[in-house]
C-alpha positions as CSV (number, residue, x, y, z in Angstrom):
1,M,124.8,136.8,64.3
2,V,124.4,135.9,67.9
3,D,125.6,138.6,70.6
4,V,127.0,136.3,73.1
5,S,127.3,139.5,75.9
6,N,123.5,139.5,75.6
7,P,122.1,137.3,78.1
8,K,118.7,136.6,76.5
9,E,120.7,135.6,73.2
10,K,123.2,133.4,75.0
11,S,120.1,131.6,76.6
12,Q,118.5,131.1,73.5
13,L,122.0,129.7,72.0
14,L,122.3,127.5,74.8
15,H,118.9,126.0,74.4
16,F,119.4,125.4,70.7
17,A,122.4,123.6,71.5
18,L,120.8,121.5,74.1
19,L,118.2,120.6,71.6
20,Q,120.8,119.3,69.1
21,M,122.6,117.2,71.8
22,Y,119.0,115.9,72.9
23,R,118.3,114.7,69.3
24,K,121.7,113.2,68.5
25,F,120.9,110.7,71.3
26,M,117.3,110.6,71.5
27,S,114.3,110.6,69.2
28,N,112.2,114.1,68.2
29,L,109.2,113.1,70.4
30,P,109.0,113.5,74.1
31,K,110.1,111.0,76.3
32,E,106.8,110.8,78.0
33,V,105.1,110.0,74.8
34,N,107.2,107.3,73.8
35,E,107.0,105.3,77.0
36,I,103.1,105.6,77.1
37,E,103.0,104.2,73.6
38,T,105.6,101.5,74.2
39,M,103.2,100.4,77.1
40,V,100.1,100.4,75.2
41,S,101.3,98.9,71.9
42,N,104.4,96.6,73.0
43,P,102.9,93.1,73.1
44,G,105.3,92.2,76.3
45,T,107.8,88.8,76.3
46,L,106.8,85.3,75.7
47,S,108.5,84.2,79.2
48,N,105.1,85.4,80.7
49,F,102.7,84.4,77.9
50,H,100.3,82.8,79.9
51,K,100.8,84.8,83.1
52,D,97.9,86.0,83.9
53,C,95.8,82.7,83.7
54,L,98.5,80.7,85.7
55,T,98.3,83.6,88.3
56,C,94.7,83.0,88.7
57,I,95.0,79.4,89.1
58,G,97.8,79.6,91.5
59,N,99.9,76.9,93.1
60,S,98.5,74.7,95.9
61,F,101.2,73.6,98.5
62,T,101.4,71.4,101.5
63,G,103.2,71.3,104.7
64,I,104.6,74.2,106.5
65,Y,106.3,77.4,104.9
66,L,107.7,80.7,106.6
67,A,108.6,83.4,104.2
68,V,110.4,86.8,105.6
69,N,111.0,89.6,103.0
70,K,113.1,92.7,104.4
71,F,114.3,95.5,102.5
72,L,117.3,96.7,104.5
73,P,116.8,100.5,104.8
74,S,119.4,103.2,103.5
75,T,120.7,100.3,101.5
76,S,119.8,98.7,97.9
77,V,119.8,95.2,99.5
78,K,116.5,93.0,99.8
79,L,116.4,89.7,101.7
80,D,113.7,87.2,100.8
81,N,114.0,84.2,103.1
82,T,111.8,81.1,102.7
83,I,111.9,77.8,104.8
84,K,109.5,74.9,104.0
85,I,108.8,72.1,106.0
86,G,107.2,69.1,104.2
87,T,106.2,65.4,105.3
88,A,109.2,63.9,103.8
89,Q,112.1,66.9,104.0
90,I,113.0,70.4,105.0
91,D,113.7,72.7,102.3
92,G,115.1,76.5,102.8
93,E,115.8,79.4,100.2
94,L,117.5,82.7,101.0
95,I,117.4,85.3,98.1
96,T,119.6,88.2,98.2
97,K,118.9,91.1,95.7
98,H,120.8,94.0,95.1
99,I,119.0,97.0,93.1
100,A,120.8,100.0,91.7
101,T,119.2,102.5,89.7
102,R,120.8,105.7,87.8
103,Q,120.2,108.2,84.9
104,T,122.2,108.2,81.9
105,R,121.7,109.8,78.6
106,F,119.9,106.8,77.4
107,G,117.2,107.2,80.2
108,E,117.0,105.4,83.5
109,C,119.2,102.1,83.8
110,S,118.6,99.6,86.5
111,L,121.0,96.9,87.6
112,L,119.5,93.8,89.4
113,V,122.2,91.0,91.1
114,E,120.3,88.2,92.7
115,A,121.7,85.4,94.7
116,T,120.0,82.2,95.6
117,A,120.7,79.6,98.2
118,N,119.3,76.6,99.4
119,F,119.9,73.4,101.6
120,T,120.0,71.1,98.4
121,D,122.8,72.7,96.2
122,Q,126.4,73.1,97.5
123,W,126.5,76.4,95.4
124,P,124.2,79.2,95.2
125,S,122.5,80.3,92.1
126,I,123.6,84.0,90.7
127,S,122.0,86.3,88.1
128,I,122.8,89.6,86.8
129,S,119.9,91.6,85.0
130,Q,120.5,95.2,83.3
131,T,117.7,97.2,81.6
132,F,118.1,100.4,79.8
133,D,115.0,103.0,79.8
134,D,112.5,99.9,79.4
135,F,113.7,99.1,75.8
136,L,116.6,96.8,76.5
137,Y,117.0,94.1,78.8
138,M,120.0,91.7,79.3
139,S,120.4,88.9,81.7
140,I,123.5,86.3,82.6
141,A,122.6,83.6,85.3
142,Y,124.4,80.6,86.7
143,S,122.5,78.0,88.6
144,P,123.8,74.5,90.1
145,Q,121.3,71.8,90.0
146,G,122.8,69.1,92.0
147,N,126.2,68.1,90.3
148,V,125.1,69.8,86.8
149,S,125.6,73.4,86.5
150,K,123.6,75.5,83.9
151,S,124.2,78.9,82.5
152,D,121.8,81.1,80.9
153,V,122.3,84.5,78.8
154,E,119.3,86.4,77.7
155,L,118.8,89.5,75.4
156,E,115.4,91.2,75.0
157,Y,114.6,94.3,72.9
158,Y,111.4,96.0,73.2
159,G,110.2,98.3,70.6
160,R,107.1,100.2,69.9
161,T,105.2,97.4,68.7
162,E,107.5,94.5,68.9
163,T,109.7,92.3,71.1
164,L,112.8,90.5,69.7
165,A,114.7,88.1,72.3
166,F,117.8,85.6,72.0
167,K,118.2,83.1,74.6
168,Y,121.2,80.7,75.1
169,S,121.3,77.6,77.8
170,G,124.5,75.7,78.4
171,W,125.9,73.0,80.7
172,P,129.4,73.4,81.2
173,S,130.0,70.2,82.7
174,R,128.5,68.1,79.8
175,P,128.1,68.7,76.2
176,G,124.8,70.4,74.8
177,T,123.7,73.7,74.2
178,I,120.2,75.3,73.5
179,Y,119.6,78.5,71.2
180,S,116.3,80.2,71.0
181,T,115.1,83.2,69.1
182,S,111.7,84.8,69.3
183,Y,109.9,87.4,67.8
184,L,106.3,89.0,68.9
185,R,104.4,91.5,67.5
186,S,101.1,93.5,68.1
187,I,99.1,93.5,64.6
188,T,96.3,95.5,66.0
189,E,95.4,97.1,69.6
190,K,93.9,93.5,70.5
191,L,95.8,90.8,68.4
192,A,99.4,89.9,68.9
193,L,101.1,87.2,66.8
194,G,104.8,85.7,67.1
195,S,107.0,82.8,66.9
196,Q,109.8,81.4,68.5
197,I,112.7,79.1,66.8
198,T,114.9,76.6,69.0
199,F,117.8,74.9,68.1
200,R,119.4,71.9,70.5
201,S,123.2,70.4,69.6
202,S,124.4,67.5,71.3
203,P,127.6,65.5,70.3
204,L,125.7,62.3,70.7
205,P,122.4,62.3,69.0
206,K,119.8,59.8,69.7
207,L,117.6,58.0,67.4
208,K,114.9,60.3,65.8
209,Q,115.5,63.1,68.0
210,R,114.7,66.7,66.8
211,F,117.4,69.2,67.1
212,S,115.0,72.3,66.0
213,D,111.4,73.1,66.7
214,V,109.1,76.1,66.1
215,T,106.5,77.4,68.5
216,Y,103.8,79.6,67.1
217,Y,101.7,82.3,69.3
218,A,98.7,84.0,69.1
219,R,96.8,86.3,71.8
220,Y,93.8,88.3,71.8
221,R,93.2,90.9,74.3
222,G,89.6,92.0,74.9
223,S,88.4,94.7,77.3
224,A,88.1,92.4,80.1
225,Y,89.5,89.1,78.8
226,I,92.5,87.4,77.4
227,A,92.8,84.4,75.2
228,C,96.4,83.0,74.4
229,L,97.5,79.9,72.5
230,D,100.6,78.4,71.3
231,F,101.2,75.4,69.4
232,S,104.6,73.4,68.7
233,K,105.0,70.2,66.7
234,N,106.9,68.7,69.6
235,S,105.2,70.0,72.8
236,G,102.0,70.3,71.5
237,Y,99.0,72.8,72.3
238,H,98.7,75.3,75.0
239,F,95.7,77.2,75.5
240,S,94.6,79.8,78.3
241,Y,91.6,82.0,78.7
242,F,91.3,84.7,81.7
243,Q,88.5,87.1,82.2
244,N,87.9,89.9,84.9
245,I,84.1,89.3,85.8
246,N,84.2,92.3,87.9
247,K,86.5,94.2,90.1
248,Y,86.3,91.4,92.8
249,L,85.8,88.1,90.7
250,S,88.1,86.3,88.0
251,C,88.0,83.2,86.1
252,A,90.4,81.3,84.0
253,V,90.7,78.1,81.9
254,D,94.0,76.6,80.9
255,V,94.2,73.3,78.5
256,V,97.4,71.7,77.8
257,S,97.3,68.8,75.0
258,A,99.6,66.8,73.3
259,V,99.8,66.9,69.3
260,N,97.9,63.6,68.9
261,F,95.4,64.9,71.6
262,K,96.2,61.4,73.4
263,E,97.1,63.6,76.9
264,V,95.0,66.5,77.4
265,K,95.0,68.3,80.8
266,G,92.4,71.1,81.8
267,T,92.2,73.2,84.5
268,V,89.2,75.8,85.6
269,A,89.8,78.3,88.4
270,V,87.8,80.9,90.2
271,K,89.7,83.8,91.9
272,L,87.9,86.2,94.5
273,G,89.7,89.0,95.9
274,F,88.5,92.0,98.0
275,E,89.9,94.6,100.3
276,I,88.2,95.7,103.4
277,W,88.6,99.4,104.5
278,G,88.4,101.0,107.7
279,T,89.0,104.6,109.1
280,V,91.8,105.9,111.1
281,N,92.0,108.9,113.0
282,N,95.0,110.9,113.0
283,K,95.7,113.9,115.2
284,Y,98.2,116.7,114.6
285,G,98.6,119.7,116.5
286,S,100.7,123.0,115.5
287,F,100.0,124.7,118.9
288,A,99.4,122.9,122.2
289,S,95.6,124.3,122.1
290,D,94.8,123.4,118.7
291,I,94.2,119.8,117.6
292,Y,93.3,119.0,114.1
293,K,91.4,115.4,113.3
294,F,90.7,114.0,109.9
295,Q,90.0,110.6,108.8
296,T,92.0,108.4,106.4
297,K,90.8,105.5,104.5
298,V,93.6,102.7,104.7
299,P,93.0,99.0,103.7
300,Q,92.7,96.9,107.0
301,Y,93.3,93.4,105.5
302,N,93.0,92.0,101.9
303,L,91.4,88.7,101.3
304,V,92.0,86.4,98.3
305,I,90.1,83.1,97.9
306,G,90.9,81.1,95.1
307,G,90.1,77.5,93.8
308,H,90.4,75.1,90.8
309,L,89.4,72.0,89.4
310,A,91.7,69.8,87.2
311,S,90.8,67.2,84.8
312,D,93.3,64.6,86.7
313,G,90.6,64.7,89.6
314,A,92.4,67.3,91.9
315,V,90.4,70.2,93.5
316,A,92.4,72.6,95.3
317,G,91.9,75.8,97.2
318,I,93.9,78.8,98.4
319,F,92.7,81.2,101.2
320,K,95.3,84.1,102.0
321,K,94.6,87.0,104.4
322,Q,96.7,90.2,104.3
323,F,97.2,92.6,107.2
324,T,98.3,96.0,106.3
325,E,97.1,98.3,108.8
326,Y,98.8,97.1,112.2
327,F,100.6,93.7,111.5
328,P,102.5,93.5,107.9
329,I,101.9,89.7,108.1
330,S,100.0,87.6,105.5
331,V,98.7,84.1,106.1
332,T,98.1,81.6,103.4
333,I,96.3,78.0,103.8
334,S,96.0,75.7,100.9
335,G,94.5,72.0,100.6
336,F,93.8,69.8,97.6
337,Y,91.9,66.4,97.3
338,N,92.3,64.0,94.4
339,F,89.1,62.1,93.8
340,F,91.1,59.7,91.4
341,I,93.8,58.4,93.3
342,N,92.2,59.3,97.1
343,E,95.0,61.8,98.0
344,C,94.7,64.9,99.9
345,G,97.2,67.5,101.2
346,F,97.0,70.7,103.6
347,G,99.4,73.6,103.8
348,I,99.8,76.6,106.0
349,G,102.2,79.7,105.4
350,L,103.1,82.8,107.1
351,S,104.6,85.7,105.4
352,V,106.5,88.7,107.1
């Protein structure tokens, strides 16, 4: 029998009741332990399966572009404005993001509402994403592409060692839908295997048109390298290899091939990135006669140099310099030359 009038026994009773409520909605293990295990053992999602390799290769561009990224203070709205001026056309894009985060009994929940407008489409693209404590992700998107609109619905579940995802894509203005289900699991700490099943439906099937496809995925993650491979009977093979040689230098190899190996495209890339640090003297005085000085190391600017060589004869390079001490500006210079078709291009970009 617990004496409620006793403050010590009353606090123990309240603590026991809170533990029962906590175990009703959460697991017995602490939340921090579950998050650490999920980050280490969860294989991630198939949407960015070759992300490390493709990021190292980069995207070369031509023309001039200006990007302005601004987060409005005291609000949860972020604006991303991009204007591209090419040799044949002028294209612009305005991305508005609204981010809201709150704590619930299931953990931290984040809501992202994103609207994208450009010069080519009459209506903007809208997507709404919701995450629940890093284990559940939902997304609804609507994007007009010319006179044809498209809608997408995604649902992803992140377990301790597996990721299960469902996706639906449809075109309201014309018949036809695509359904896909994917499952990716960590077999060991380094090996992950998965598959994706895709179903396509159309009221007017063409001759010898396939309506289902199965893609198999395999990834091996070493201490400083990642090797990924996916295979499908319709799309063929895709192999990527990424390695961090040291903290400044990294390389990547990407190979895409058809099933019969008649069309093979390979890309080899090297990326060099480093930070140059400087010292800044800061002065603080608690009294008029006392001044305290100390030196703080801050990155003056970051340099990223990348280049890749493709099997189609294209050689591209990207140079990016970012100022972080006095000017929040980054300058990007890109260029490419194709030896087979004797074509070249040059681009320069400014991001604020």
